[in-house]
C-alpha positions in Angstrom: 0.2 -0.3 -0.1 1.4 3.7 -0.9 0.2 5.5 2.5 -1.8 4.4 5.9 -3.6 7.0 7.6 -3.8 7.4 10.7 -6.2 9.5 12.2 -9.7 10.6 14.5 -12.3 9.3 12.5 -14.7 11.9 12.3 -18.1 12.8 10.7 -18.2 16.1 9.6 -21.7 18.0 10.2 -21.3 20.9 7.9 -24.2 24.6 8.7 -23.8 27.8 7.4 -23.8 30.2 10.7 -23.6 34.0 10.8 -21.0 35.7 13.5 -24.0 36.8 16.1 -23.5 32.4 16.5 -20.0 32.5 17.2 -19.9 35.5 19.7 -23.1 34.2 21.5 -21.5 30.4 21.7 -17.7 32.1 22.5 -16.1 30.5 19.5 -13.1 31.7 18.2 -13.2 32.0 14.5 -11.5 29.9 12.2 -10.4 27.5 15.1 -11.5 24.1 16.8 -12.5 23.5 20.1 -12.9 20.6 21.6 -16.4 20.2 23.3 -15.7 16.9 26.4 -19.8 17.6 27.4 -21.7 15.2 24.8 -24.9 17.3 26.1 -23.3 20.5 25.5 -22.4 19.5 21.8 -26.3 18.1 21.2 -27.1 21.8 22.3 -25.7 22.9 19.3 -26.2 20.9 17.4 -30.0 21.4 17.8 -30.2 25.2 16.9 -28.4 24.6 13.4 -29.7 23.5 10.2 -27.4 20.7 9.0 -26.7 21.4 5.1 -24.2 18.0 4.4 -22.2 15.0 6.5 -19.8 13.3 5.4 -16.8 10.9 6.8 -14.0 13.2 7.8 -11.2 14.0 9.9 -8.1 15.8 9.1 -6.2 13.0 8.1 -9.5 11.0 6.3 -9.8 14.2 4.5 -6.6 13.8 3.1 -6.3 10.7 2.3 -9.5 10.5 0.5 -8.3 12.8 -1.6 -5.2 10.5 -2.8 -7.4 8.0 -3.6 -8.7 10.3 -5.7 -5.6 11.1 -7.3 -5.5 6.8 -7.8 -3.2 5.7 -4.8 -4.1 3.0 -2.6 -4.6 4.1 0.0 -5.8 2.8 4.0 -7.3 4.4 7.3 -7.1 3.6 10.7 -9.7 5.4 13.1 -11.6 4.7 16.3 -16.0 4.5 15.2 -18.7 3.0 17.5 -21.1 -0.1 15.8 -23.5 3.0 15.6 -25.7 5.3 12.8 -22.9 7.5 12.5 -20.2 4.5 12.6 -21.7 2.5 10.1 -22.1 5.8 8.1 -18.4 7.1 8.4 -17.0 3.0 7.2 -19.7 3.7 4.4 -18.4 6.6 3.2 -14.7 5.6 3.5 -15.0 2.4 1.1 -17.3 5.1 -1.4 -13.9 6.8 -1.8 -11.8 3.1 -1.9 -10.2 3.5 1.0 -9.1 0.7 3.4 -10.5 0.6 5.8 -8.4 -0.8 9.0 -10.5 -1.3 11.7 -13.5 -3.8 13.0 -16.4 -1.7 14.9 -17.6 -2.5 17.5 -20.2 -1.3 20.4 -18.3 1.3 22.9 -18.9 3.0 25.4 -19.0 6.4 23.6 -20.9 7.5 20.0 -18.8 7.9 16.9 -16.9 11.6 16.4 -18.7 14.4 14.9 -16.9 17.9 14.3 -19.6 21.1 13.2 -18.4 22.9 10.6 -20.0 26.2 10.9 -19.1 28.5 7.7 -19.3 32.1 8.5 -20.1 34.4 5.1 -17.0 35.1 4.4 -15.9 31.6 4.0 -13.9 30.9 7.3 -14.3 27.5 9.0 -14.9 27.4 13.0 -15.0 23.5 14.2 -16.8 22.0 17.3 -15.6 18.4 17.7 -16.6 15.9 20.4 -14.3 13.2 19.7 -16.3 10.4 21.1 -15.3 7.2 20.3 -12.0 8.6 17.9 -10.2 10.2 21.0 -10.3 6.5 22.5 -8.0 4.9 19.8 -5.1 2.5 21.8 -2.6 0.8 20.6 -4.4 -2.4 20.3 -6.6 -0.2 17.3 -3.1 -0.7 15.6 -2.2 -3.6 12.6 1.7 -3.1 13.1 1.7 -5.7 10.1 -0.6 -3.2 7.8 2.0 -0.2 8.8 4.7 -2.4 7.4 3.4 -2.7 4.2 2.7 0.7 3.7 5.0 3.1 2.1 4.4 5.6 4.4 2.2 6.8 7.4 -0.1 10.0 7.6 -0.8 11.2 11.7 -2.5 14.5 12.3 -1.7 16.5 15.6 -5.6 16.3 16.7 -5.3 12.8 18.1 -2.1 13.0 20.1 -3.1 12.9 23.6 -1.5 11.8 26.7 -2.1 7.8 27.4 -4.0 5.8 24.8 -3.7 7.5 21.6 0.6 8.4 23.1 1.0 4.9 22.8 -0.7 4.4 19.6 1.0 6.7 17.9 4.6 5.8 19.3 3.0 2.3 18.0 2.9 3.0 14.8 5.4 5.6 14.6 7.7 2.4 15.6 7.2 0.6 12.8 6.7 3.0 9.8 8.7 3.0 6.8 8.2 7.0 6.5 6.2 8.8 8.2 4.1 13.0 8.0 2.8 14.3 9.9 -0.1 17.5 10.2 -0.1 19.3 13.3 -3.5 20.1 12.7 -4.2 23.6 14.9 -2.6 26.2 16.7 -4.0 25.1 20.2 -3.0 21.3 19.1 0.5 23.2 19.0 0.3 25.4 22.3 -1.3 21.9 24.0 1.4 19.5 23.2 4.5 21.6 22.1 7.2 19.8 23.7 6.0 16.4 22.7 5.3 17.8 19.3 8.8 19.5 19.2 10.4 16.1 20.1 8.9 14.6 17.3 9.3 17.4 14.2 13.0 16.7 15.4 13.2 13.0 16.2 10.9 10.8 14.5 9.2 12.8 11.4 10.5 12.5 7.7 8.0 15.4 6.6 5.8 18.0 8.8 2.8 19.6 7.4 2.1 23.4 9.3 0.5 26.1 8.4 2.6 29.4 9.3 1.1 30.0 12.8 1.1 26.4 14.0 5.0 26.6 12.9 6.3 29.7 14.4 4.3 29.2 17.7 6.2 25.6 17.5 9.8 26.9 17.0 8.9 30.2 18.7 9.9 32.1 15.5 9.4 36.0 15.1 9.8 35.4 11.7 9.6 32.8 8.4 13.1 33.5 8.6 13.7 32.0 11.4 11.3 28.5 10.9 13.8 28.4 8.1 16.8 28.1 9.9 15.4 26.2 12.2 14.2 23.6 9.6 17.8 23.5 8.8 19.7 22.8 11.7 17.1 19.5 12.1 17.7 18.4 8.9 14.4 16.9 8.3 11.2 18.3 5.2 9.2 21.0 6.8 6.2 22.0 4.4 4.5 25.3 5.3 1.5 26.7 3.9 0.7 30.6 3.7 -2.5 31.0 2.8 -2.8 33.8 -0.1 1.3 33.7 0.3 1.8 30.7 -1.5 3.8 27.4 0.2 7.1 26.7 1.0 8.9 23.2 1.7 12.3 23.1 3.5 14.5 20.6 3.6 18.2 21.2 4.5 19.7 23.6 2.0 17.1 23.5 -0.3 14.1 25.8 0.4 11.7 26.0 -2.5 8.4 28.3 -2.7 5.1 29.0 -4.7 2.6 31.6 -5.0 -1.2 30.4 -4.0 -3.5 30.7 -6.9 -5.2 33.6 -7.8 -8.8 35.2 -8.7 -10.4 32.0 -6.6 -14.1 32.2 -6.0 -14.0 31.5 -2.0 -16.7 29.8 -0.7 -15.6 27.2 1.8 -12.5 27.0 3.5 -12.7 23.8 5.3 -9.9 20.7 4.3 -7.7 23.2 2.5 -4.8 22.0 4.3 -5.6 18.5 4.5 -6.3 18.9 0.0 -2.9 20.8 0.1 -1.0 17.5 2.0 -3.0 15.2 -0.1 -1.6 16.5 -3.4 2.0 17.6 -1.8 2.3 13.4 -0.5 0.8 12.6 -4.1 3.7 14.0 -5.4 6.1 12.4 -3.3 4.7 9.3 -3.5 4.9 9.2 -7.1 8.8 10.6 -7.2 7.8 14.4 -8.3 10.5 17.1 -7.3 9.6 19.3 -4.5 8.5 22.1 -6.2 6.0 20.0 -8.4 4.4 18.6 -5.0 4.1 21.4 -4.1 2.4 23.2 -7.1 -0.1 19.9 -6.9 -0.5 20.6 -3.0 -1.9 24.3 -4.4 -4.1 22.7 -7.2 -5.4 20.7 -4.7 -6.3 22.5 -1.9 -7.2 25.9 -4.5 -9.9 23.2 -6.0 -11.6 22.4 -2.7 -12.0 25.8 -1.6 -14.2 26.1 -3.9 -17.1 24.5 -2.6 -18.8 23.0 0.6 -16.6 20.8 2.7 -13.7 18.8 2.3 -14.6 16.0 -0.2 -13.9 17.1 -4.2 -17.0 16.8 -6.0 
């Protein structure tokens, strides 16, 4: 298999809201809030009109993008044997993703993410992880990892306890490891651990500019470039309207963002960028062509609703 994703198995529930909804519910626009109380989550959901539900999660979105580019892909993510869990599995199989997880009755429901789209196309997320956040080392199939050219992990999944053990088990058996830092709040919460991973374990790290600058306490992009050169690992940084940059040792390759795009919804922009870039890596593209493919994929996804290319 070309690539195996390991991440939060989350059903995306997409809704349009106005700015006032974010204010009333104390949500920070453009960021992700973790909700631990299912009653709080259901209360939020009860006042919304659902536009679409999709088998999501950050890495799962990337893996589906890679499948659509005709790569042989798989995914591991924890779901419950409930209605949303069944829909989740069916959704991945429809996208030709091998799902390496046997669902069973769990104490917690399948994870759900409310994706709230404001009129400016920005997306704010409220995630109830449910059973997705309880992934453990028993859920990780070593043979599947060893038979994959690369694994792709997400920062959202990393947490102390069982998820950390699952991460470590996967990392020890992997041929090559890529990871997305996922979110600035994630980085701030787990900074020492993420720094350790980036320096010592990961072959490729994906981050946006805000995330990577927070991770290395940088004041400028030049400081990030210096850091990347020192650790001799590949860092791939998305910079929104300023484009994207790939750094490895003395090689710094940068491309501009696509112009004149009708932005509808920013959901999945980073996930699909990673899919395009990793497609290039898996198929021996040059670094510049990897960046071009990533930018092409992210440009397509932001012109439609949701994180799945139609």
